[in-house]
VOBA-1610 file (N, C-alpha, C; in pm, whole numbers, padded with zeros to 5 digits, always signed):
BEGIN
Met-03870+01013+03977Met-03978+01076+04088Met-03986+01163+04121Lys-04115+01300+04074Lys-04114+01442+04111Lys-04193+01472+04209Arg-04201+01560+04291Arg-04289+01617+04370Arg-04273+01733+04419Ile-04420+01816+04420Ile-04450+01895+04430Ile-04411+02008+04540Gln-04255+02113+04531Gln-04228+02181+04625Gln-04244+02274+04649His-04318+02324+04574His-04366+02494+04628His-04535+02461+04544His-04588+02509+04653His-04810+02518+04618His-04809+02643+04700Gly-04833+02746+04555Gly-04922+02901+04608Gly-05039+02837+04609Pro-05124+02858+04671Pro-05272+02806+04676Pro-05385+02984+04525Pro-05399+02942+04488Pro-05527+02968+04448Pro-05623+03079+04515Thr-05632+03130+04483Thr-05701+03296+04549Thr-05850+03253+04569Ala-05919+03339+04629Ala-06094+03355+04604Ala-06099+03350+04502Glu-06043+03424+04462Glu-06100+03507+04304Glu-06103+03427+04196Asp-05973+03347+04231Asp-05920+03251+04121Asp-06050+03090+04088Leu-06055+03113+04273Leu-06150+02938+04257Leu-06315+02994+04242Ala-06387+03110+04273Ala-06492+03133+04231Ala-06509+03160+04068Arg-06364+03204+03968Arg-06357+03221+03815Arg-06385+03035+03836Leu-06336+02993+03862Leu-06293+02847+03796Leu-06482+02836+03814Lys-06528+02838+03850Lys-06658+02769+03925Lys-06757+02825+03795Ile-06697+02946+03815Ile-06808+03044+03645Ile-06739+02946+03569Glu-06637+02927+03499Glu-06616+02851+03395Glu-06648+02729+03396Leu-06673+02642+03500Leu-06725+02560+03475Leu-06877+02530+03465Gly-06920+02665+03524Gly-07077+02632+03512Gly-07165+02561+03602Phe-07078+02544+03745Phe-07108+02429+03851Phe-07201+02549+03981Thr-07222+02476+04006Thr-07306+02540+04149Thr-07201+02534+04273Ser-07237+02547+04360Ser-07181+02556+04491Ser-07116+02385+04581Pro-07242+02288+04599Pro-07275+02166+04590Pro-07206+02099+04485Gln-07199+02140+04364Gln-07083+02051+04234Gln-06984+02044+04283Met-06946+02210+04304Met-06776+02264+04310Met-06753+02181+04470Ala-06809+02133+04556Ala-06748+02064+04710Ala-06747+01912+04650Gly-06863+01866+04551Gly-06850+01709+04503Gly-06709+01745+04440Leu-06643+01814+04359Leu-06495+01785+04295Leu-06366+01816+04357Ala-06386+01861+04474Ala-06314+01919+04513Ala-06308+01822+04727Gly-06395+01724+04732Gly-06388+01627+04788Gly-06479+01675+04899Leu-06582+01748+04904Leu-06641+01856+05025Leu-06766+01818+05020Ala-06808+01786+05162Ala-06981+01763+05214Ala-07073+01832+05125Lys-07037+01932+05135Lys-07151+02053+05139Lys-07115+02197+05051Gly-07171+02262+04997Gly-07133+02346+04901Gly-07147+02442+05014Ser-07164+02486+05088Ser-07137+02530+05260Ser-07007+02597+05252Gln-06924+02433+05264Gln-06827+02415+05283Gln-06697+02472+05181Trp-06773+02450+05012Trp-06669+02502+04916Trp-06716+02667+04952Arg-06788+02738+04970Arg-06803+02852+05002Arg-06703+02929+05059Lys-06645+02845+05184Lys-06549+02902+05254Lys-06414+02953+05156Tyr-06412+02891+05077Tyr-06321+02917+05003Tyr-06236+03006+04937Thr-06438+03058+04916Thr-06432+03160+04793Thr-06584+03314+04845Gly-06561+03264+04978Gly-06592+03367+05069Gly-06568+03487+05079Arg-06625+03658+05124Arg-06542+03712+05184Arg-06525+03763+05310Thr-06597+03675+05419Thr-06644+03625+05545Thr-06517+03556+05631Glu-06474+03447+05536Glu-06395+03313+05599Glu-06263+03325+05524Asp-06157+03370+05559Asp-06006+03360+05499Asp-05982+03192+05463Arg-05992+03117+05434Arg-06010+02948+05389Arg-05901+02935+05303Val-05745+02890+05318Val-05664+02901+05201Val-05649+02772+05163Met-05705+02721+05042Met-05667+02544+04989Met-05558+02489+04973Gly-05555+02410+05024Gly-05445+02294+05102Gly-05387+02256+04930Met-05264+02217+04923Met-05219+02139+04818Met-05314+02040+04729His-05285+01947+04891His-05386+01799+04916His-05498+01766+04785Met-05605+01889+04817Met-05736+01912+04765Met-05725+02036+04693His-05612+02137+04586His-05631+02144+04478His-05625+02027+04424Phe-05481+01957+04449Phe-05379+01816+04351Phe-05536+01763+04283Tyr-05603+01707+04399Tyr-05707+01575+04336Tyr-05800+01674+04274Met-05893+01782+04266Met-06001+01895+04199Met-05864+01857+04079Ala-05741+01929+04050Ala-05670+01913+03909Ala-05700+01799+03869Ala-05661+01663+03949Ala-05640+01544+03877Ala-05782+01529+03792Leu-05901+01536+03916Leu-06035+01471+03766Leu-06077+01559+03764Leu-05979+01682+03707Leu-06059+01791+03622Leu-05934+01741+03494Thr-05865+01705+03522Thr-05700+01670+03396Thr-05682+01549+03349Leu-05703+01424+03413Leu-05672+01296+03403Leu-05776+01231+03332Ser-05718+01174+03231Ser-05805+01082+03160Ser-05881+00990+03253Glu-05974+00892+03181Glu-06033+00787+03276Glu-05985+00710+03259Asp-05867+00651+03167Asp-05756+00519+03204Asp-05638+00604+03294Glu-05623+00748+03291Glu-05491+00796+03373Glu-05567+00864+03471Leu-05693+00791+03545Leu-05653+00809+03695Leu-05777+00709+03677Ser-05766+00527+03630Ser-05815+00414+03668Ser-05621+00376+03742Arg-05530+00385+03681Arg-05395+00321+03707Arg-05391+00415+03899Val-05412+00590+03872Val-05404+00623+04026Val-05482+00539+04145Val-05608+00504+04068Val-05707+00440+04165Val-05606+00308+04209Ala-05539+00253+04074Ala-05508+00119+04132Ala-05393+00049+04197Thr-05331+00209+04204Thr-05216+00241+04315Thr-05227+00198+04446Met-05361+00324+04465Met-05435+00370+04602Met-05459+00197+04644Arg-05561+00160+04572Arg-05587+00017+04654Arg-05466-00078+04649Ala-05371-00089+04579Ala-05214-00144+04595Ala-05196-00138+04741His-05221+00024+04754His-05178+00040+04946His-05265-00002+05036Gly-05367-00006+04988Gly-05461-00061+05107Gly-05624+00005+05127Ala-05539+00064+04991Ala-05719+00167+04984Ala-05835+00090+04987Asp-05973+00155+05046Asp-06093+00069+04961Asp-06158+00199+04888Ile-06170+00175+04743Ile-06195+00277+04681Ile-06333+00264+04577Glu-06396+00400+04594Glu-06568+00345+04486Glu-06550+00477+04417Leu-06555+00442+04296Leu-06536+00587+04228Leu-06707+00594+04174Gly-06736+00750+04182Gly-06871+00769+04160Gly-06836+00863+04017Pro-06966+00895+03922Pro-06964+00994+03848Pro-06895+01181+03872Leu-06873+01248+03849Leu-06839+01389+03864Leu-06938+01448+03813Pro-06995+01562+03865Pro-07091+01646+03818Pro-07108+01684+03681Ala-07197+01711+03651Ala-07193+01731+03497Ala-07118+01857+03456Gly-07010+01858+03377Gly-06948+01982+03325Gly-06788+01973+03287Pro-06726+01907+03381Pro-06547+01898+03394Pro-06540+01854+03239Ser-06626+01705+03235Ser-06608+01648+03098Ser-06577+01693+02988Ala-06694+01813+02953Ala-06755+01881+02838Ala-06611+01945+02854Leu-06567+02026+02948Leu-06477+02147+02961Leu-06333+02046+02889Ala-06301+01934+02957Ala-06157+01865+02949Ala-06177+01836+02771Glu-06265+01786+02706Glu-06284+01756+02515Glu-06282+01936+02511Ala-06291+01972+02543Ala-06285+02163+02513Ala-06139+02177+02503Gln-06099+02144+02599Gln-06005+02150+02608Gln-05849+02044+02503Ala-05936+01953+02524Ala-05860+01865+02436Ala-05881+01894+02299Thr-05966+01935+02246Thr-05981+01952+02085Thr-05904+02108+02056Ala-05907+02172+02157Ala-05869+02332+02117Ala-05696+02291+02117Thr-05704+02206+02243Thr-05474+02096+02227Thr-05463+02079+02063Leu-05569+02031+02014Leu-05527+01901+01866Leu-05537+01992+01751His-05610+02159+01828His-05621+02200+01658His-05488+02312+01691Ser-05463+02341+01805Ser-05309+02422+01797Ser-05152+02410+01756Thr-05196+02230+01746Thr-05023+02173+01726Thr-05076+02163+01567
//
């Protein structure tokens, strides 16, 4: 079993660039990060507050953007086996298209 031994968080600029690449609004990014409102997301990308994204939140976002539905279902099944009550919902429009584009690019580069 592996674990993340070190996590250097993405910068505010990195997160702002991700938002642009996905074509998301701040509320959509908040949903992707597990935050309640877009104003909370902007604290990670703004110049007025120095909020750093923690590894757990970053991992959650990356998992939603990367894992297939089957892979995510396996993770959710493990969480449920640990006693969690999980209800899945749709992601904001955008990441599935990005994932499909990345998958297509990977197929064509091999």
